[in-house]
Structures are given as structure tokens and as C-alpha cells.
C-alpha positions in Angstrom: 0.0 0.0 0.0 1.4 3.4 -0.9 2.2 5.7 2.0 0.9 9.3 2.0 2.4 10.6 5.2 4.5 13.7 5.5 8.3 13.3 5.9 9.3 15.7 8.7 12.9 16.0 7.4 11.8 17.2 4.0 8.2 18.2 4.1 7.4 16.2 1.0 4.4 13.9 0.8 5.5 10.3 0.4 2.8 9.1 -1.9 5.2 7.1 -4.1 7.2 5.5 -1.4 6.4 2.2 0.3 8.7 2.6 3.2 9.8 5.4 5.6 12.5 7.4 3.8 14.5 10.3 5.3 16.7 12.5 3.1 19.6 14.5 4.6 21.6 17.2 2.9 24.8 15.1 3.0 26.1 11.8 4.4 27.8 13.5 7.3 24.7 14.8 8.9 22.8 11.6 8.1 25.6 9.5 9.8 25.4 11.8 12.9 21.7 11.2 13.1 22.0 7.4 12.9 24.9 7.5 15.5 22.7 9.4 17.9 19.9 6.9 17.6 22.3 4.1 18.3 23.7 6.0 21.3 20.3 6.6 22.7 19.4 2.9 22.3 22.7 1.9 24.0 21.9 4.2 26.9 18.4 2.9 27.3 19.7 -0.6 27.4 22.3 0.4 30.0 19.6 1.9 32.2 17.7 -1.4 32.0 20.9 -3.3 32.7 20.4 -5.2 29.4 22.8 -5.9 26.5 22.3 -3.9 23.3 22.4 -6.2 20.3 23.6 -4.4 17.2 23.8 -5.8 13.6 26.6 -4.0 11.8 27.6 -3.5 8.2 30.8 -2.9 6.3 31.7 -1.1 3.1 32.1 2.6 2.5 28.6 3.6 3.6 29.0 3.1 7.4 32.5 4.7 7.7 31.0 8.1 8.7 28.7 6.4 11.2 31.5 4.5 12.9 33.7 7.7 13.0 30.8 9.5 14.8 30.4 6.6 17.2 34.1 6.7 18.0 33.8 10.5 18.6 30.8 10.0 20.9 32.9 7.5 22.9 36.0 9.6 23.1 34.5 13.0 23.6 31.1 12.4 25.2 31.8 9.2 27.2 29.5 6.8 25.4 30.3 3.3 26.6 30.0 0.2 24.5 30.6 -2.3 27.3 27.0 -3.6 27.1 27.0 -3.8 23.3 27.1 -7.2 21.5 27.6 -6.9 17.8 27.0 -9.2 14.9 28.4 -8.4 11.5 26.4 -9.1 8.4 28.9 -10.9 6.3 32.5 -11.8 5.4 34.3 -12.8 2.3 35.2 -16.5 2.0 37.9 -17.7 2.1 39.8 -14.9 3.7 42.2 -14.5 6.6 41.1 -12.1 9.4 44.3 -10.0 9.1 43.9 -9.6 5.3 43.7 -6.0 4.2 40.2 -6.6 2.8 38.7 -8.8 5.6 35.7 -7.4 7.4 37.3 -8.4 10.7 40.1 -6.0 10.0 37.7 -3.4 8.7 35.7 -3.4 11.9 38.8 -3.3 14.0 40.2 -0.3 12.2 37.0 1.6 11.8 35.4 0.9 15.2 36.3 -1.9 17.6 39.9 -0.7 18.3 38.7 2.8 19.2 35.9 2.0 21.7 35.5 0.0 24.9 33.4 -2.9 23.4 34.5 -6.2 24.9 36.4 -8.4 22.3 34.3 -11.4 23.1 31.2 -9.4 22.2 32.3 -8.7 18.6 31.1 -11.3 16.2 32.1 -11.4 12.5 31.6 -14.5 10.3 34.7 -16.6 10.1 36.3 -16.7 6.6 38.8 -19.4 7.5 36.5 -22.3 8.1 36.5 -25.5 6.1 33.5 -25.7 3.7 32.3 -28.7 5.5 31.9 -26.8 8.8 30.2 -23.7 7.4 26.6 -24.9 7.7 27.0 -25.8 11.4 28.8 -22.5 12.0 26.0 -20.5 10.4 23.4 -22.3 12.5 25.4 -21.4 15.6 25.8 -17.8 14.5 22.0 -17.5 14.3 21.6 -19.3 17.6 23.8 -16.8 19.4 21.6 -14.0 18.1 18.4 -15.8 19.2 19.8 -16.6 22.6 20.3 -12.8 23.2 16.7 -12.0 22.2 17.4 -11.0 18.6 19.0 -7.9 17.0 17.8 -4.6 18.5 19.0 -2.5 15.6 20.4 -3.7 12.3 22.5 -1.3 10.1 22.5 -2.0 6.4 24.1 -0.7 3.2 22.8 -1.6 -0.2 24.6 -3.1 -3.2 24.2 -1.9 -6.8 21.9 -4.8 -7.5 19.9 -4.3 -4.3 21.6 -6.8 -2.1 21.6 -6.5 1.7 24.4 -8.2 3.4 25.5 -10.5 0.7 21.9 -11.7 0.0 22.1 -11.3 -3.8 19.3 -11.0 -6.3 17.1 -14.1 -6.0 17.6 -14.5 -2.3 14.3 -15.6 -0.6 12.8 -13.8 2.3 13.2 -16.8 4.5 16.8 -17.4 3.6 19.1 -18.3 6.5 22.7 -17.5 7.3 24.8 -19.4 4.7 27.6 -19.5 2.2 26.6 -17.7 -1.0 28.1 -17.2 -4.5 28.7 -13.5 -5.2 27.0 -11.8 -8.1 29.2 -10.6 -10.9 28.0 -7.0 -10.2 29.0 -7.3 -6.6 32.4 -8.7 -7.5 33.1 -6.0 -10.0 32.2 -3.4 -7.4 34.7 -5.0 -4.9 37.4 -5.6 -7.5 39.1 -2.3 -6.9 39.8 -3.4 -3.3 41.3 -6.6 -4.6 43.4 -5.2 -7.4 41.3 -6.8 -10.1 38.4 -9.1 -10.7 40.6 -12.1 -10.9 41.7 -11.6 -7.3 38.2 -10.9 -5.9 36.5 -13.7 -3.8 33.7 -15.6 -5.5 31.9 -16.5 -2.3 31.0 -15.1 1.1 29.2 -15.9 4.3 26.1 -13.8 4.9 23.4 -13.3 7.5 20.2 -14.5 5.9 17.3 -12.2 5.0 15.1 -13.9 7.6 17.3 -12.8 10.5 17.5 -9.2 9.0 13.7 -9.1 8.8 13.5 -10.3 12.5 15.5 -7.3 13.7 13.4 -5.0 15.9 14.7 -2.0 14.0 16.4 -1.7 10.6 18.2 1.3 9.2 19.4 1.1 5.6 21.9 3.9 4.6 22.9 4.9 1.1 25.1 7.7 -0.1 25.9 9.0 -3.6 24.4 9.1 -7.1 25.5 5.6 -7.9 22.9 4.3 -5.5 20.0 6.4 -6.7 18.5 4.0 -9.2 18.5 1.0 -6.9 17.1 3.1 -4.1 14.2 4.1 -6.2 13.6 0.4 -7.2 13.8 -0.6 -3.5 11.5 2.1 -2.2 9.0 2.7 -4.9 8.7 -0.5 -6.9 7.1 -3.8 -5.9 8.6 -6.2 -3.5 10.7 -8.8 -5.4 13.5 -11.2 -4.8 15.4 -9.6 -7.6 15.9 -6.6 -5.3 16.3 -8.0 -1.8 16.3 -4.5 -0.2 12.7 -4.2 -1.3 11.8 -6.8 1.3 12.2 -4.1 3.9 8.9 -2.6 2.7 7.3 -5.3 4.7 9.4 -4.7 7.8 7.5 -3.2 10.7 10.2 -0.7 11.7 12.6 0.0 8.8 13.8 3.3 7.5 15.9 4.3 4.5 18.3 7.1 5.4 19.8 8.8 2.3 21.8 11.8 1.3 20.5 14.0 -1.5 22.4 12.3 -4.2 21.2 8.8 -3.3 17.6 10.2 -3.1 17.8 12.1 -6.4 15.8 9.6 -8.4 12.9 9.3 -5.9 9.7 10.7 -7.5 9.2 13.3 -4.8 12.7 14.6 -5.4 13.1 14.1 -9.1 9.6 15.1 -10.2 8.0 16.8 -7.2 5.2 18.3 -9.4 3.8 14.8 -9.6 3.5 14.6 -5.8 2.2 18.0 -4.6 1.5 21.5 -5.7 4.9 23.3 -5.9 6.3 26.7 -6.4 7.5 26.7 -10.0 11.1 28.1 -9.9 13.1 28.7 -13.1 15.1 25.5 -12.4 12.1 23.4 -11.8 10.4 24.7 -14.9 13.4 23.9 -17.0 13.7 20.4 -15.5 10.0 19.6 -16.0 9.8 20.9 -19.6 13.0 19.1 -20.7 11.9 15.9 -19.0 8.6 16.1 -20.7 10.1 16.7 -24.1 12.6 13.8 -23.7 9.9 11.4 -22.3 7.6 12.2 -25.2 10.5 12.2 -27.7 9.5 15.7 -29.0 11.5 18.8 -29.6 10.9 21.5 -27.0 9.1 23.7 -29.5 6.7 20.9 -30.4 5.2 20.5 -26.9 1.5 21.3 -26.7 -0.9 22.4 -23.9 -2.3 18.9 -24.0 1.2 17.4 -23.4 1.5 19.6 -20.2 -2.0 18.7 -18.9 -1.8 15.0 -19.6 1.6 14.7 -17.7 0.8 16.4 -14.4 2.0 19.9 -15.4 -1.4 21.7 -15.6 -0.3 24.0 -12.7 2.6 25.2 -14.7 0.4 25.8 -17.7 -2.0 27.8 -15.6 0.8 29.9 -14.0 3.0 30.5 -17.0 1.2 29.2 -20.2 0.3 28.8 -22.9 2.8 26.0 -23.8 4.2 28.0 -26.7 5.5 30.8 -24.3 7.0 28.3 -21.9 8.6 26.3 -24.8 10.3 29.4 -26.3 11.6 30.5 -22.9 13.2 27.1 -22.2 14.5 26.6 -25.7 16.3 30.0 -25.5 17.8 29.2 -22.1 19.1 25.9 -23.4 20.4 27.5 -26.7 22.3 30.0 -24.6 24.3 27.2 -22.8 26.1 26.3 -26.1 29.4 28.1 -26.7 32.5 27.4 -28.7 34.3 29.9 -26.4 34.6 28.2 -23.0 36.8 31.1 -21.8 34.4 33.7 -23.1 34.3 35.4 -26.5 36.4 38.6 -26.7 34.7 41.8 -27.8 31.3 40.1 -27.8 28.0 40.7 -26.0 28.2 38.2 -23.1 24.9 38.9 -21.5 23.5 35.6 -22.8 26.7 33.6 -22.9 27.8 31.2 -20.2 31.2 33.0 -19.7 32.4 36.6 -19.5 34.1 38.3 -22.4 36.6 40.0 -20.2 39.4 39.6 -19.5 40.0 38.4 -23.1 43.0 36.3 -22.0 42.2 34.4 -18.8 44.3 32.4 -16.4 42.7 29.0 -16.2 43.3 26.3 -13.6 42.1 22.8 -14.5 42.1 20.4 -11.5 42.4 16.7 -12.4 41.8 14.2 -9.6 43.8 11.5 -11.4 46.5 12.1 -14.1 44.0 11.5 -17.0 40.6 12.9 -15.8 41.3 16.2 -17.5 41.8 14.9 -21.0 39.1 12.2 -20.6 36.4 14.5 -19.2 37.1 17.9 -20.8 39.9 17.3 -23.4 38.0 19.2 -26.1 37.4 22.2 -23.9 41.0 22.0 -22.5 42.4 22.1 -26.1 40.1 25.0 -27.1 41.0 27.1 -24.1 44.7 26.8 -25.0 44.1 27.4 -28.7 42.0 30.5 -27.9 45.0 32.1 -26.1 44.2 31.6 -22.5 46.9 30.7 -20.0 45.9 27.2 -19.0 47.4 25.4 -16.0 46.9 21.8 -15.0 46.8 20.7 -11.3 47.1 16.9 -11.0 45.8 16.3 -7.5 47.0 12.7 -7.0 49.7 10.4 -8.4 47.2 7.8 -9.6 49.9 5.2 -8.8 47.6 2.4 -7.7 46.0 2.2 -11.1 49.2 1.0 -12.8 49.7 -2.7 -13.3 52.6 -4.5 -11.7 54.1 -5.6 -15.0 54.1 -2.0 -16.2 56.2 -1.0 -13.2 58.7 -3.7 -13.9 58.9 -2.9 -17.5 59.8 0.7 -16.8 62.3 -0.2 -14.0 64.0 -2.6 -16.5 64.1 0.2 -19.1 65.9 2.5 -16.7 68.5 -0.2 -16.1 69.0 -0.8 -19.8 69.2 3.0 -20.4 71.9 3.5 -17.8 73.9 0.6 -19.1 73.7 1.8 -22.7 74.8 5.3 -21.9 77.5 4.5 -19.3 75.5 5.8 -16.2 76.2 4.2 -12.8 73.6 1.4 -12.8 74.2 -0.2 -9.3 71.4 1.6 -7.5 68.9 1.3 -10.3 69.7 -2.4 -10.6 69.1 -2.9 -6.9 65.8 -1.1 -7.0 64.7 -3.2 -10.0 65.7 -6.5 -8.4 64.0 -5.6 -5.1 60.8 -4.6 -7.0 60.9 -7.8 -9.1 61.3 -10.0 -5.9 58.5 -8.2 -4.1 56.1 -8.3 -7.0 56.8 -12.0 -7.7 55.8 -12.9 -4.1 53.2 -10.2 -3.7 50.0 -11.4 -2.0 46.6 -10.3 -3.4 45.9 -6.7 -2.3 49.2 -6.4 -0.5 50.4 -2.8 -0.4 53.2 -2.0 -2.8 56.6 -1.0 -1.4 57.4 2.8 -1.6 59.8 2.2 -4.5 57.2 0.4 -6.5 54.6 3.0 -5.8 57.0 5.7 -6.9 57.8 3.9 -10.1 54.1 3.6 -10.8 53.6 7.3 -10.0 56.4 8.3 -12.4 54.7 6.3 -15.2 51.5 8.3 -14.7 53.3 11.6 -14.3 55.1 11.0 -17.7 51.8 10.2 -19.4 50.1 13.3 -18.0 52.9 15.5 -19.2 52.8 13.9 -22.6 49.1 14.6 -22.9 49.6 18.2 -21.8 52.4 18.6 -24.3 50.2 17.2 -27.0 47.7 19.9 -26.3 50.5 22.5 -26.4 51.0 23.2 -22.7 54.6 24.0 -21.5 56.0 22.1 -18.5 55.9 25.2 -16.3 52.1 25.1 -16.5 51.8 21.5 -15.3 51.6 21.0 -11.6 51.8 17.7 -9.8 50.2 18.2 -6.4 50.5 14.7 -4.8 47.8 15.3 -2.2 48.7 13.4 1.0 45.3 11.8 1.5 45.9 9.6 -1.5 49.3 8.2 -0.6 48.3 5.2 1.5 49.4 2.7 -1.0 46.0 1.0 -0.6 42.6 1.4 -2.3 41.2 2.8 1.0 42.4 6.4 1.3 42.7 8.7 4.2 40.1 11.4 4.8 40.8 14.9 3.5 43.3 16.7 5.7 44.6 20.2 6.4 47.6 19.4 4.2 45.4 18.6 1.2 43.6 21.9 1.5 46.8 23.9 2.0 48.4 22.5 -1.1 45.3 23.3 -3.1 45.2 26.8 -1.7 48.8 27.4 -2.5 48.3 26.5 -6.2 45.2 28.7 -6.5 47.0 31.6 -4.9 50.1 31.1 -7.1 48.0 31.2 -10.4 45.2 33.6 -9.3 42.9 32.0 -11.9 39.8 33.6 -13.6 38.5 30.1 -14.2 38.8 26.9 -12.2 37.6 23.6 -13.7 37.1 20.7 -11.2 35.7 17.2 -11.3 32.2 17.4 -9.9 31.6 13.6 -9.6 29.2 12.8 -6.7 28.7 9.1 -7.3 30.8 7.9 -4.4 31.0 10.3 -1.4 34.2 8.6 -0.3 35.8 8.3 -3.7 38.9 10.1 -4.8 37.0 12.5 -7.1 34.8 13.6 -4.2 37.6 14.0 -1.8 39.6 16.0 -4.3 36.5 18.2 -4.9 36.0 18.7 -1.2 39.6 19.9 -1.0 39.0 22.5 -3.8 35.7 23.6 -2.2 37.4 24.1 1.2 40.3 26.0 -0.4 38.1 28.3 -2.4 35.9 29.1 0.6 39.0 30.0 2.6 40.4 32.1 -0.2 37.1 33.8 -0.9 38.1 37.1 0.9 41.1 37.5 -1.4 40.7 40.2 -4.0 41.6 38.0 -7.0 38.8 35.5 -6.0 36.1 38.1 -6.8 36.8 37.5 -10.5 37.2 33.7 -10.3 34.4 31.4 -11.6 34.4 27.7 -10.8 33.1 25.2 -13.4 32.4 21.5 -12.6 32.9 18.7 -15.2 32.0 15.1 -14.9 34.1 11.9 -15.2 34.0 9.1 -17.8 31.0 7.3 -16.2 28.3 9.9 -16.2 27.2 13.4 -17.3 25.2 16.3 -15.9 21.5 16.1 -16.5 20.5 18.2 -19.5 18.4 20.4 -17.2 21.6 21.1 -15.1 24.0 22.0 -17.8 25.0 25.7 -17.8 27.8 25.5 -20.4 28.0 23.0 -23.3 31.1 23.1 -25.5 30.5 21.5 -28.9 33.0 19.4 -30.8 33.2 18.5 -34.5 34.4 15.0 -35.7 38.0 16.2 -36.0 38.0 17.5 -32.5 36.7 14.2 -31.2 39.6 12.4 -32.8 42.1 14.9 -31.4 40.7 14.3 -27.9 41.0 10.5 -28.5 44.7 11.0 -29.4 45.2 12.9 -26.2 43.6 10.1 -24.1 45.9 7.6 -25.9 48.9 9.3 -24.3 47.9 7.5 -21.1 49.1 4.1 -22.3 49.0 2.5 -18.8 45.3 3.0 -18.7 44.6 1.2 -22.0 43.8 -2.4 -22.8 42.3 -3.7 -19.6 43.2 -1.3 -16.8 43.4 -2.2 -13.1 40.2 -0.5 -12.1 38.0 -1.2 -15.2 34.8 -1.4 -13.2 31.6 -2.9 -14.5 32.0 -1.1 -17.9 34.2 -3.0 -20.3 34.7 0.0 -22.6 38.0 1.8 -22.5 38.1 5.3 -21.2 38.3 6.9 -24.7 35.2 4.9 -25.7 33.3 5.9 -22.6 34.2 9.6 -23.1 33.2 9.6 -26.8 29.9 7.8 -26.1 29.0 10.1 -23.3 29.9 13.3 -25.3 28.0 12.0 -28.3 24.9 11.2 -26.1 24.9 14.7 -24.8 25.0 16.2 -28.3 22.2 13.8 -29.3 20.0 15.1 -26.4 20.4 18.6 -27.6 19.5 17.5 -31.1 16.5 15.6 -29.9 15.3 18.7 -28.0 15.4 20.6 -31.3 18.8 22.4 -31.1 21.8 22.3 -33.3 23.3 18.9 -34.1 27.0 18.5 -33.2 29.2 15.4 -33.2 29.8 15.7 -29.4 29.5 18.0 -26.4 31.3 18.5 -23.1 29.1 19.8 -20.4 29.7 22.0 -17.3 27.8 23.3 -14.3 28.9 26.5 -12.4 29.5 26.3 -8.7 28.6 29.5 -6.8 30.7 29.9 -3.6 
């Protein structure tokens, strides 16, 4: 049955949602709210002299929650001595001290920093013989039952809707068991294991039945990458294909989301279908463009009947007829298109995305990895340089973990051969090569590279980045390798953003005093490298805001190889012809270590140049479908107002 209650956190009517759903501005505030609920429950149980039974999750989603629980313990005296925890799952087979084991994850993220009793921490055992797993799982459930069941179960959600490792097809009465991991799940985890071939195929998971028996369930999800599966879990029918949808039938379950994860919910994405709204310019643009795309009509072909039949009669009454609305939105979209991303000199810029003056701008492009610049905005990058602007590149991280081991050995061997050929003392280089070869030969899956190996890999990516910039025409003096400290852990899991990261970013901005900053605006993973790099830029810009030069600095956000801005969000679209598309491809090819099956390919088997071209072509096709000029490709940007 569809709910029609009012969500106190947002004020929206939840007519389309089949489960309680609360949306927070960001994952930090959401995590603090969940931590407070857990803290209150622990205190109530303490006052009743009872144990508090928590079901805990792993992955990136609960990191902020565990950090806040640690803070509550250290700064506000919250004790966990009465807490008994049961983790949802564990890879199988895996040693508890493995860098990717959930035992180690829980110790590093939570257990080692609070006063919970070690004997009260339960994580499925990944070292068992297969023959003993069934009895072990029965005992795991028996321990939970003996304590009266789980008081509060924390969940994340997989891209296919799995909860725990209960993959698509898991039944509602499924028990704790050994399961085969879905390909989508393994691909999502493959980055942690340095490739799909090293990623476990099986895991032990708490069954859906035990999750559904918990007295209270909170499912948390952050980032755009979760938005589609959240909509399916919350608004669609209950189905074993999306195990998270089972929670619609739980008596006390809540989905807690950040804005990005909630972005596809009907009440967020198309609020005019839920209640009477105030039609802002942004909402009008979004509604009209959505209508045109859904009906496969150019904007100027939309009729009054189209508006009325698709829940937009209020807009028609306020701002109609359809012809007037269509013209307004068509002109706004037309004005986003520009072949002058740095502004067109001596031109009327009142309807252009960028200012005409100064005619020659200082431009700072930030690239999270050493290839995001050319992949995501290579056409714009080249055009800015060709149109006479002083373009600088700030490569925020070394990108060293994305280089294959054999590439590192190949380059180390080359240095030895080079030295030998030209009579350069080769002893130290040979030692480094031999040590690297020995280490890599005996390297365990997901083992952290030695500093020497990491540096070699970083040099490879540095050289490729410089080659791409030189291809565009940039001199070396305008290429800046920042090597932000948060990234240099040697592992997939990075440190949080720190003061040092922000200071390095501020120093580069102050040095260049740019009129334009371009930054990667990816929000898919709130803990991913792109988002951390963006946060460093945002923090730096806010701190520098009082500076005189910042009054004339605009910040433009681009997207990565995986996704693009919605057409209703785009504020600057830079078109490319077929020749420019090919030039961009040649620039991407300078990053040879990222071709032909890269370390972090993800679920998409296309190479980065293919993803970029497909995405840019699709953006151009959207503009064409909406009735605007037809280009071979387009790169899109959104302006950030600070």
C-alpha cells in the first residue's frame, strides 16, 4: 500500500514510497543522526541493565557512522561495554588479518577505538572449512536468538539491491549461509582486490530472515551511484530480484539517504507529480526538458495537452500557454552552447555562459587522477589553450595504484638498460629493479606496494600526464603535480581529507590567481577520490574567498568518464566536431598504462576513450533531440557559486 504521510525531514508527501525514507543534505549529517539513535538505544539498554544487540555492516557507507560513534565514545563518554555486535557478512575464504577482511575493517573503523568487549564482537569466520560452514552459520543465528534478537540492524545496499551478501534471487526466509557473489558485486569490490581475478567468489552472509526479524532496521545509502537501486527498492514492488525491497514489509525499517542517493525518488526528481509546488526557473526547466525527452518531442513541439496529460497543468496555468514556456526554455538551453569556454572577446556576453573579459584568462584545471582532464574535458582544454588563455593543470593525485605491476617492472627494467647503454652508474637502479621484481613475484593479493614500486608507478602516470599536456601544447611550467597526501596510503582505501590537502590546493590557486577553475564534480561515491579532491577544492576556495583575486574567479564543474550532468543542469555546453573528437582521443591515448584492460576497469568493459566519446555523443544527441543544433559531441559543465 502506498504511503501518504509527510516526511518531517523534508516536508514532502511520500505518496510514491512504500517505506519510511528520510533525506539529509549530506552523508555526514545523516551519519550523525544514525549514530545518535544508536547512542540513545545503548543508553536505554544500559539503564535497563540489558545488552544492546547491534547488527553491523561494512563497506564505504558506514564509515562516517563509525567515525561518529568513536567520537561519541572519546568526547562524550559513550560506553559500549553492554554492546554485543553481529556483523552481516565476510568474504570466503579470507584470513582475518587480510587487508580486505571485514574483521580488519571493523577493528580499524570501530572496535579498536571504543570500549566494546572483544568477546562481544562477532564477525563471520572466513577461515572455516567448507564442511563446517553450515553448522557454524546455525550457531551464529543461535547466538543472536539466545540474546533475544537484533535490536538495531544497520544495512548498506549493493548496486543490485543486495543487503548483506543476499544477492538477487535470495528468498525472504533465507538463512545465514555461504553464497556465491553476483558478478556486479564482485566488480564493485574488484578495486579493493586489485582486479576481478583476485576478488573472492563466495561469502558468508546473515540471511534475509534474520535481518527481517531485527526489531529496528536502518538502511543507509550515499551518492548518485545508489540512486537507481534506491528508487527500485523504495517505490517498486517487493521482489526477490531486489532483496532490499523486502524491507517494505518490515514493521520498523527506514531508508536514510543523502540528497544524491535520493535524487531519483519521485518526490525529489519530479515533485510536481507529488504535490503543488512553487515553480522556480530551475524546476520549470527540469520539468519541460523531462517532458520533451519522455515524449520524444523537440521542445518547441510540446502542446498544452502534453502539459496537462503529464501532471503539469499547474505550470500551464501559471506560465502558459505551452508556446510561451517552450520558447523560454528553448532559448535558455540554446544559450548554454558556446564554442568559447573562456568567453568570446569583444562580444555581447549577456546571454553567454562565460564573460568576455578579460579576453585572456588564467585557467586552472584540476584533475583528480592524471587522466581525468583529457578524458572528461579534453576538447574544452584544447580549445581554451588554442584561444589564447593561460591554462594550468593541477594533477591532484599520483594515480599510482592504477598501474599494473608488470608495467612498473617494464619501466624499471628500461631504466637499467638505459643506464647501461649510456654508461651511467647502474648499481642503485639495478638494486631497485631486483627488489621490485622480488617483491612483485611474491606479492599477495591486495598487498600494499613498497614505496619504491609506488613511486615507479607514479612516475609512469606523471610522464603520461605530461605527454598529454604537451600534445595539447602546454609548456611544462604550467603542469603542476600536487600529490595530495590523503591519496598516498598505497591502498585502495584512502585517508580522509586533511589540512595538508587543503593547504596544497590553496597554494596552487594563490600562485596562479585564476579567472576560471575547472574541477571534477563527480558525486557518485561520497568517499571516492574524485569527491575527496572536490572537497579539498571547495574548502580551499571558501578559505580564499576574501582574497581580491577571487572576486573574479568562476568555478566550473565537469563530470568523469562514467556519467554526465543532466541536460536540465547544464550551464555550459562546449560542442566538438568530428576532427576535435579524434584529437581528444589521441590525447587520451597518451595514457598508455590506462589502456587495454586497466586495473580499475569497473563494470563497464569499454576503454576510457570509448566511454568519453559515447558520453559526449549522447549529450549532443540530447540537444539534437530537443530541437537544437546537431553536433558530433559536447562536453558539459555546471557552475559552482561559492
